[in-house]
C-alpha positions in Angstrom: 54.9 -31.3 55.8 54.4 -31.3 52.0 51.8 -33.7 50.5 53.7 -36.5 48.7 50.9 -36.9 46.2 50.8 -33.2 45.2 53.4 -33.6 42.4 51.8 -36.7 40.9 48.4 -34.9 40.9 49.8 -32.0 39.1 51.5 -34.3 36.5 48.2 -36.0 35.9 46.5 -32.7 35.3 49.2 -31.7 32.8 49.1 -35.0 31.0 45.3 -34.9 30.8 45.4 -31.4 29.4 48.0 -32.4 26.8 45.9 -35.5 25.8 42.8 -33.3 25.6 44.6 -30.9 23.3 45.7 -33.8 21.0 42.2 -35.2 20.8 40.7 -31.9 20.2 43.2 -30.8 17.5 41.5 -32.6 14.6 38.2 -31.1 15.7 39.8 -27.7 15.8 41.2 -28.2 12.3 37.7 -28.8 10.9 36.4 -25.7 12.7 39.3 -23.6 11.5 37.9 -23.8 8.0 34.7 -22.4 9.2 34.2 -19.0 10.8 35.7 -18.9 14.3 33.2 -18.3 17.0 33.5 -17.2 20.6 33.5 -20.7 21.9 35.4 -22.3 19.0 38.5 -24.4 19.7 41.6 -23.0 18.2 44.7 -25.2 18.1 47.3 -22.4 18.3 45.5 -20.8 21.2 45.3 -24.1 23.0 49.0 -24.8 22.4 50.1 -21.4 23.8 47.6 -21.7 26.7 49.1 -25.1 27.5 52.7 -23.7 27.2 51.8 -20.7 29.4 50.1 -23.0 31.9 53.2 -25.3 32.1 55.5 -22.2 32.5 53.3 -20.7 35.2 53.1 -24.1 36.9 56.9 -24.4 36.9 57.3 -20.9 38.2 54.7 -21.5 40.9 56.3 -24.9 41.8 59.8 -23.3 42.0 58.8 -20.1 44.0 55.3 -20.5 45.5 54.5 -24.1 46.2 57.6 -24.6 48.4 56.8 -21.7 50.8 53.1 -22.4 50.7 53.8 -26.1 51.5 56.2 -25.1 54.2 53.7 -22.7 55.7 51.1 -25.5 55.7 53.6 -28.0 57.2 54.6 -25.5 59.8 50.9 -24.9 60.7 50.3 -28.6 60.8 53.3 -29.1 63.1 52.1 -26.2 65.3 48.7 -27.9 65.6 50.3 -31.2 66.4 52.5 -29.6 69.0 49.5 -27.9 70.5 47.6 -31.2 70.6 50.6 -32.9 72.2 50.8 -30.0 74.8 47.1 -30.3 75.5 47.4 -34.1 76.0 50.4 -33.6 78.2 48.6 -30.9 80.2 45.6 -33.2 80.5 47.8 -36.1 81.7 49.5 -33.8 84.2 46.2 -32.6 85.5 44.9 -36.2 85.8 48.1 -37.1 87.6 47.8 -34.1 89.9 44.1 -34.9 90.6 45.0 -38.5 91.4 47.8 -37.2 93.8 45.4 -34.8 95.5 42.8 -37.6 95.9 45.4 -39.9 97.3 46.6 -37.1 99.7 43.0 -36.4 100.8 42.4 -40.2 101.3 45.6 -40.4 103.3 44.6 -37.5 105.4 41.2 -39.0 106.0 42.7 -42.3 107.0 45.2 -40.6 109.3 42.3 -38.6 110.9 40.4 -41.8 111.4 43.5 -43.4 112.9 43.9 -40.4 115.3 40.3 -40.7 116.3 40.6 -44.4 116.9 43.8 -43.9 118.9 42.1 -41.2 120.9 39.2 -43.4 121.6 41.5 -46.3 122.6 43.5 -44.0 124.9 40.3 -42.7 126.4 39.0 -46.2 127.0 42.4 -47.2 128.5 42.5 -44.1 130.7 38.9 -44.9 131.8 39.7 -48.5 132.6 42.9 -47.5 134.4 41.0 -44.9 136.4 38.3 -47.5 137.3 41.0 -50.0 138.3 42.7 -47.4 140.4 39.4 -46.3 142.0 38.5 -50.0 142.7 42.0 -50.5 144.1 41.7 -47.4 146.3 38.2 -48.5 147.4 39.5 -52.0 148.3 42.5 -50.5 150.1 40.2 -48.1 152.0 37.8 -50.9 152.9 40.7 -53.1 154.0 42.1 -50.3 156.1 38.7 -49.6 157.6 38.4 -53.3 158.4 41.8 -53.4 160.1 40.9 -50.2 162.0 37.6 -51.6 163.0 39.3 -54.9 164.1 42.0 -53.0 166.0 39.4 -50.8 167.7 37.3 -53.9 168.4 40.3 -55.6 169.9 41.3 -52.5 171.8 37.7 -52.1 173.1 37.5 -55.8 174.1 40.9 -55.5 175.9 39.6 -52.3 177.6 36.4 -54.0 178.6 38.3 -56.9 180.0 40.5 -54.7 182.1 37.4 -52.8 183.4 35.7 -56.2 184.0 38.7 -57.5 185.8 38.9 -54.3 187.9 35.2 -54.4 188.6 35.3 -58.1 189.4 38.3 -57.6 191.7 36.6 -54.7 193.4 33.4 -56.6 193.8 35.2 -59.7 195.1 37.3 -57.7 197.5 34.1 -56.2 198.9 32.5 -59.6 199.2 35.5 -61.2 200.8 36.5 -58.1 202.5 40.0 -59.1 202.3 42.3 -57.6 199.7 44.2 -60.1 197.8 47.4 -59.3 196.0 46.5 -57.3 192.9 48.9 -59.1 190.6 47.7 -62.5 191.7 44.0 -61.5 191.4 44.6 -60.1 188.0 46.3 -63.3 186.8 43.4 -65.4 188.1 40.7 -63.3 186.4 42.6 -63.1 183.1 43.1 -66.8 183.0 39.4 -67.2 183.7 38.4 -64.7 181.0 40.8 -66.3 178.4 39.2 -69.7 179.0 35.7 -68.1 178.3 36.7 -67.0 174.8 
């Protein structure tokens, strides 16, 4: 990108050189009368130097300054493009880093959730198993009580029958007369039921 002030700077240099030559020409006229030295100002030489300078400047402006300015502008544009690419790469890297951090955080949260769910399921399984064990224990205890009560009732009934048989056998020996078994049994059972 060409410098917009470059042409005005060159014009100022040319005008200053021309003004210097006009100011210096009377001084040069005075010195022309004397013997010219190595550092003596000579008007003709200054004029032709200035003409050659302007011609070289115009040739350079026409043929050299354009390509040089274009090369500088291209280099500047390449640097700007490289800076933009670096900014874009940096922004992409920051975005990718943020995405990775978010993914890691999501994975960490999911792992924590899985752990919490596992613990909750283990606690639920534990409480279910405890409940089931308590229920089985209660059922076994109740069944044992029923069995005990049934066995107790069965044993009491068996004892009653034996007691009745013994009482009848003893009574028949005492009376020495055998009463009817059915009648005797009824009599003893009614007596034993009244004892309960």
